[in-house]
C-alpha positions in Angstrom: -0.4 0.0 0.2 1.1 3.4 -0.6 1.4 6.6 1.6 -1.3 8.8 0.3 0.9 11.3 2.1 4.1 10.9 -0.3 2.0 13.2 -2.7 2.4 16.2 -0.8 6.0 15.7 0.4 8.5 18.3 -1.1 11.9 18.1 -0.4 12.5 22.0 0.1 11.5 21.5 3.3 12.6 19.5 6.3 10.8 17.2 8.9 10.9 16.5 12.6 12.0 12.7 12.0 8.1 11.2 12.8 7.3 13.4 15.5 4.3 15.1 14.8 3.9 17.0 17.9 7.5 19.0 17.9 6.2 19.7 14.2 3.0 21.0 15.0 4.8 22.8 17.9 6.9 24.5 15.3 4.0 25.5 13.3 2.5 27.0 16.2 5.9 28.9 17.2 5.9 30.1 13.8 2.6 30.8 13.2 2.4 33.0 16.7 5.7 34.6 16.3 5.4 36.1 12.4 2.3 37.7 10.3 5.1 36.0 7.5 2.8 33.7 5.7 5.7 32.6 4.2 7.5 31.3 7.4 3.9 30.1 8.4 3.9 27.9 5.0 7.2 26.7 5.6 6.2 25.1 9.0 3.5 23.6 8.0 5.4 21.9 5.0 7.6 20.5 7.8 4.2 19.6 9.5 2.9 17.7 6.5 6.5 16.0 5.7 7.0 14.5 9.6 3.5 13.3 9.0 4.4 11.4 5.8 7.1 9.9 7.8 5.0 8.8 10.7 2.4 7.1 8.2 5.6 5.2 6.4 6.9 4.3 9.7 3.3 2.5 10.8 2.9 1.2 7.3 6.3 -0.5 6.9 6.1 -1.8 10.8 6.0 -5.7 10.8 2.1 -6.8 11.8 2.3 -8.8 14.8 1.1 -11.9 12.4 4.6 -11.6 10.8 6.3 -11.1 14.3 4.2 -14.4 15.6 5.4 -16.2 12.2 9.0 -15.0 12.5 9.3 -16.1 16.0 8.0 -20.2 15.3 10.6 -19.9 12.3 13.2 -19.4 14.8 11.9 -21.4 17.1 11.9 -24.1 14.8 15.4 -23.8 12.9 16.9 -23.1 16.9 14.9 -26.8 17.7 16.7 -28.4 14.5 20.2 -26.7 15.1 19.8 -28.3 18.7 18.9 -31.6 17.9 21.5 -34.7 18.4 23.3 -34.3 14.7 24.5 -31.5 13.5 23.9 -29.7 10.5 27.5 -30.9 8.8 26.1 -34.4 10.0 23.1 -34.4 8.0 24.7 -33.0 4.5 27.2 -35.2 4.9 24.6 -38.0 5.1 22.1 -36.3 2.2 25.4 -36.6 0.1 26.6 -40.0 1.0 23.4 -41.4 0.2 22.1 -39.4 -3.0 25.5 -38.5 -4.6 28.6 -40.4 -5.4 31.0 -37.7 -5.0 34.1 -39.7 -6.8 31.6 -40.3 -9.8 31.0 -36.6 -9.8 34.6 -35.2 -10.0 36.0 -37.7 -12.5 33.1 -36.7 -14.9 33.9 -32.8 -14.0 37.5 -33.9 -14.6 37.0 -35.9 -17.9 34.7 -33.2 -19.3 37.2 -30.3 -18.7 40.6 -31.8 -18.7 40.7 -33.7 -21.7 44.5 -33.7 -22.8 43.9 -33.6 -26.3 41.8 -30.8 -26.2 45.3 -28.8 -25.3 47.4 -30.5 -28.0 49.9 -31.9 -25.7 50.6 -34.8 -28.6 51.3 -32.3 -31.2 53.6 -30.4 -28.5 55.3 -33.1 -27.2 56.0 -34.4 -31.0 57.4 -30.7 -31.8 59.5 -30.4 -29.1 61.0 -34.0 -29.5 61.5 -33.2 -33.3 63.3 -29.9 -32.7 65.3 -31.3 -30.2 66.2 -34.6 -30.1 65.6 -35.9 -33.9 69.4 -34.3 -34.7 70.7 -36.3 -32.0 69.6 -39.5 -32.2 71.0 -39.6 -35.8 74.6 -39.4 -33.7 73.7 -42.2 -31.5 75.0 -45.6 -32.0 73.3 -48.3 -30.6 75.4 -51.1 -28.7 73.7 -54.2 -27.8 75.4 -56.8 -25.6 74.7 -60.4 -25.0 76.4 -62.0 -21.8 
C-alpha cells in the first residue's frame, strides 16, 4: 500500500523525523511569532513531511502476525539446530546417500581436462623433433649379450 501523504511531500522542506508533536509545535511557534505567510507555509510543509514519515513508519512496521511467524520460524530453526546431529553431519549423510562424489569429480575432470583439447601430443612431438631428431642420428646402438 502506498502512503497517501507521499504525494504532498516536498524535498524543499525538512521534517521532524516522525515526531508530529514537535512539527506541530514548530508550526504554532512560527504562526505566533510571525505575520509572514511564507514562514507559516514552511512550518506547515515541515509538519506535512513529518506526518508522511510517521505514516510510512507505521505502514512498514511488521504486523503482529508477521512477528509471530518470524518467532515460530526462529523456534523451529533453533529446535533443529539443537538436535543431536549437527547440520554438517546431516549434509554429509545426505551426500553419502544420494551422490557419488568420486563419480561426479571424475565426470567433471574428464569433461574439463581432456588432454587432447590442449594439443599436448602435438606439442610433445614438435619438441621431440626440434630437440632430439638431430641427436638421435648421432647415437650408436650397442647391444651386448652375456
